[in-house]
N, C-alpha and C positions, 0 to 999 in steps of 0.2 A: 541371580540377584542384581537388581538395578542399583547402582551406587553413584553418588555424586562425586565427580573427580575434581579435585581442587587445583590441578595443574593444567594450564593452557598450553597447547602445542606451539612450538616456536616455528617461525617461517624459515624455509630453506635459504632465503636471501640473507636473513640476519645471521643464520648459522654459518653460511659461507664467509661472511665478513668476520665473524668471531674466529674461525679457523685461520683465515688469512692473517689476521692480526697476530695470532699465536705463532704461526710459522715465520712471519716477518720478525717477531721478537727473537726467535731462535737464530735467524740469519744474522741479526745485527748485534747479538750478545757478544761482548768482548771477552767475557770470562766463559771458558768452555764448561766450567762446572755448572753454570746456569742452565745450559742446554741439557747436560747430563741429568741434573735434578728434575728438569721438566719432563724428560722422557720417563724417569722412574716413577713420577707421581701420576702419569696418565692412566695406568690401569687402576690405581686407587680411586682417582676421581671418577673414572668411568663406572667402577663398581658401585660407588656411592650413588651415582646417577640412577643406576638400576634400582638401588634400594630405596632412595627417597624421592625419586621422580623430580629432580630439581631441573625442570625443563627451561625455566626462564632465569636461571641464576647467573650465568656467565655474563650476559649483557649488564647486569647489575654490578658485577665486579669491576666493570670499566668505569663506573660512576662512583658516587660516594658510598662508603661502607655502611651497611645498616647497623642499628644499635645491637648491642650484645643481647642474645636471646635470654629470656628468663629461665630459671631452673624451677619448674613447678611440676610436681608429681601429677599424673593425669587422674589419679584418685586421691582425694585428700586423706592423709592418714587418720585424721579425726573421724572420718566416716566409717572406719572399721569398728565393728562391735563383736563382742564375744558372748558365748552363752554364759548362763549364770554360774556354772561350775568351773569356769576357766578363769585364770588370771588374765587381767586385761593386758594385751600385748603392748610392750614398750615401743615407742617410735623415736627415731633419731630426730633431734632438732636439726633442721637443714643448715649445717655449718659450712656449706660450700662457699667459695669465693666466686662471685659472678664471672662467668666466662672460663672457669678452670676446667670443668668436667660436666659431661651430659650423658644421659642414658636414653637408649632407643629400644623399643620393642618391635621386632620385625616378624611378620606372620605371613606365611604362604598358604593360600586358600584355594581349594579346587572343588568346593561344594561340601556341605556337611561339616565334619570336624576339621580342624586345621592340621595339615600334615607337617609343616615346618615352622618352628618357632626359634627365634634367636634373640638374645639380649645383648645389646652392644653398648659398651662404655667408651666414649671418646674423651680421652684425657687431653684436652686442648693444651694445657700448660706444658706437658711433656711430649706432645705430638705422638701419642700412642693410642692404638685402637685395639680393644679386646672383644672378640665375638664368642659368645657362649651358646652352644647348641643345646636346646632343651628337648630331650627325647619325648616323643608324643605320648608314650605310655606312662610317663612319670605320674605317680599317684600323689595327689595333694588333697588336703582338707583345709577349709577356710571358714571363717565366720560369715555372717551376713555382711554385705557391703551396700552402701548407698551410693549410687552413681547418678549424678545430676544429668539433666536433659540437655545441657550445653557444656562445652569445654570450659567456659569461664565460671561455671557453678553459680549462676545468678538466678536460676529458676528451681523448680521442684525436682525431686530426685526419684529414681527408680530403685526400689530395694530388691536385691537379689539374695535369696535366703541362704542359710548355712549349706555347705556343699562339699561333698567328698566324691572324687572320681578321678579319672585320668585327665591330665591337664589339657589334652587336645580337645576336650569338650567345653573348655572354658569360654571361648569366644561365642559359640552358639548358645550357651546358657545365657550369657548377657544379651546377645542379640535377640533371642526369643522373648526375654523379659522386656526389652526395649520395644519390640513390635507390639506386644500386648498393651504397653503403656502409651505408645505414641502413634501406632499404625503408620509409621514413617520409616522406610527402609534406610534412608540416609542416617537419620538419628539413631536407629537401631544398630547400624554398623559401628557408629562412633561409640555407643554405649557398650557394645560387645567388646571392642578393643580396650576401652578404659576399664571395663570389668576384668578382663584378662590381665591388664596392668595392675589392678588391685590384688589379683592372685599372686602375681610375681612379687609385689611389694610385701604382702603378708608372709609369703613363704621364705623369701630371701633377704628381707630387710632393705631392699633397694627401691628408691623411688623411680618411676618411669616417667621421664620428661616428655618424650614424644613417641608417637607410634607410626608404623608404616604397614599398610595392609596391601598385600600383593595378590592379585588374581592371577594364578599361575596358568590361566588359559592362554596367555600370550607367550609362554616360555618357548614353545616349539617354533613360533614365528620368529622370535628373536634369534635363536640359534641358526635357523635357516637363512635369515637376512645377513648374518655375518659370515656365512659360508661354512658353518659346521665347526666342530671341535675335534682335534686329535686327542684320543684318550685311551688308556690301557684298562680295558674292562677286566676286573679282578677275577671273575668266575663266570661260568655259563649261567645265564639268567633265563628262566622259563616260568612264566606264571600267567594265568588267564582268570579274569574276573568279569564275566559277561554283564553283571549288574552295574559295574562301574565303567563298562566298555573299556576295560584296561587289559591290554594284551602285550606281554613282555617276552621277547625272544631275542636275546643277544648272546653272541659267542665270546668266550674268553679271549683276551689278547688286545694288542694295540690296533685301533681302527679309527676311521674318520666317521664321527657320529653326526647325523643330520638332526633336525629338531625333534622328530618323532622318536628317534633312537635315544637322544639325550634325555627326553622325558621318561622313557622306559628305565634308563639307568638310574636316575635320581629318585624314582618312585619304588624301585624294587627293594624288598626287605625280607621276603619269606625265605630266601636261600642262605642267609647269613646265620651263623651259629648264635651271634649276639643280636639278631633281629634288627631293631631300629638303630642300635649303636653301630652296627656294620654299615647301614645305609648312611648314617650321618658322616662316617669317615669317608665314604665315597663322595658324598655331596661336598664335603670340604675340599677334597682333592679336585673335584670338577670345578668348583668355584675358583681355585687357584689356576687351573688350566684356562678357564674362561678369561680371567684377568690377564693372563699372559698373552692370549690371543688379541686382547684389546690393545696391546702395545702397538699394533698396526693402526695408527691413528689416522684413519681416512674418513672421508665424508660419509661413505656407506655405513661404517660402523657407528659413527656418532648419530647419524639420522635414525638408525635402527634403535639405538638406546633411547633417544628422545621420543620416538614413536611408541615404544614399549611403555615408557614412563607415563606418557599422557593418556594412554588407553587403559592401562592395567594397574596403576598405582594410586591408592588413596592414602592421604597422610594429613596429620594436623600440623605439619611443619609449614609455616608460611613461606612465601617466596623470599622476603627479606631475610628471614632466619636461614633459609637454605643457602642464600648468598654468603652469609657470614660463615656458616659451617664449611662451605666449599673453599672459602679463602684460607681457612685454617688447615684444610686437608693438604694444601700445597706443601706443608712441612712434613708430611707423613710418608715414610718409605714402606715397602713391602715387609722389610725386616721389623718394622714397628707395629705390624698387625699380627695379632696372636689369636689363635682359635683354641677353644676348649669344648669338651663334651662333659656334661654333668656326670660325675662318677656315681655308679650305683650297681644294682643287681636286678636282673630280670627274674621275676618269680612266676613260675608257670602255674598251671591249673591248681586250684580253682581261682587264684588271684589274677593271673595274666596281667601283671602290672610291673612297672619298673620303680623300685624304691631306691632312694639316694643314700649314699654314704655321707652321713651328716658332717663329720669332722673334716673330711677332705673337701666337701662342698663349701663349708665355711672358710677353709683356708684359701681355696681358689677365688672365692668372691672377695674376700678382704684384701687379697694381694693384687688382683687384676681388675675387679669390677666395682669396687667400693668407691663411690664418688665423694664420700665424706672425708674430712681431715683425720678423724679417728676411726679405729676399727669398729665395725658393726658388732655389737655385743651378742652373745649367744641367745639372750632373751628375745632378740628381734628376729631370730630365725624360727620358723615353724615348719620344719622339715619332717615329713612323715616317713619313718623308717622302722615301724613297729615289727615288721615280719622278717627283718634281716638278722641272720645269725652271725657267727664269727666269719672273718674274711682276712685275707692277706693284705695288710695295709701297704707293704713295701712295694707292691707291683703297680700302684696307682700313680699315674703321672699328673701332678698338680700344676705343672708349668706349661702344658699345652704345646702347640707347634706354631712357629711363625710362618706366614704365607710365602716368604721367599724360599723356605725349605720345601713346602708342599708343591711349589711351582716348578721345582727342579725335575 
C-alpha cells in the first residue's frame, strides 16, 4: 500500500548538533539529579519516537514551544448512529481541561487485517502513560459511522454501515470504504484509521485524539540497526504459513535476537494456550527490553529510530504537536508507564473470538484510560459479551504492570 508520510527525515548534521547539545547539557549540569532524570527518560522518549515518528521535534524544542494541541476525537460522536431498535448511545460532553490528557490509537499493520492495536492515554497533568493492548480477535459490534473525507471534517463523509466482527478487521473495513469513495490510498488510510477510532469510541466511550499507523515492514531493519535484542524466549516456537511467507522457528531460552528472529517472536501466537493474549504478554516484555536497550544513547540508535519513523510511520500528529508532547514526556519515568491487556475470554469453535469481561474492562478504562474528569458511565460502553458464562473475577488483574517491572 502506498501511503503519504507526514514526517520528513532529519539530516545527520542537525541530529549530531542536537545530541552534542544534549551531552553538553549533561556535562555542565550542576545538579546530578538533572543528569539522572535525563538518562531515565531517554528510553521513554525513544519509544515515543518509534510510535509517533516525531522526526523533526527536537530542533523545535530548542525554539519556542508550540501551542497546546487540541483535544478532538478523530470521529465526531454526533456522527455515530444506531439502528431503530436500539437506544441512542450517550456520549460524554468533552469535559477535559486543555493540555491535561490525550488519547492515541496505535496500529501495527503488515498487510490485510491489523495485527497490533494499542490505545494510549497520556495524562500530561500527572505525567503518566497507560498503554492498553487490544487483542486482535476481540469481537465488537457497532452502528453505522460517518467518517469525513478530511480530518477537519469540512467536506462530505463516507458512511460505513453497521458492522459486527473481530476488531482487527476494522481498519480495512474503513479503508475499503474510503477507496470506493475516493479512489485515493492516502485518504483511504486516514479514513480507515478514523473509522477504527470510531469503533474504539463507541465500544469503550473514549475519544481518540490522534492516531499512529505503523507499517511493520521496517521492524526487522530497526532491530538489526541497533544491534539486536537480548531476550528470554518463553517457549519453543515453530510455525509455518507459506501464504504469508511467515516461518517461525525459535528455541526456548535467553538468546540474542536479530531483526528476523524478533519479528518471529512478536508474531508467534499459535503455541500459547491463551493464543493472542500470550502473544501480547510477550510483545509487552519485548517492548520493555527494547526500551532498556535504547538506554545506550548513541548516534547509531537515534539515527535508526529516525530512519524507521520517516519511512514506516504515518500519523495525524503535526510536527508542532509532536514537539509539545515530547516536551511533556521529559517528566515521565518508566515507573509511570503502565500496560494492560483487555480482560476477556477466548471462545473457540464456532465463534473463534475473544469476548471481553465488561465490568473489569470498565474498571480498567475508568481508572487508567479515561481522559474525562468524571467516570465514563456504563451507558457509554457498548461491549459485546453475550457468549460469556460465569468466570472467576478474583483472578483478573485490573492494575496492569509498570514498564520498569517488565524491563527487569
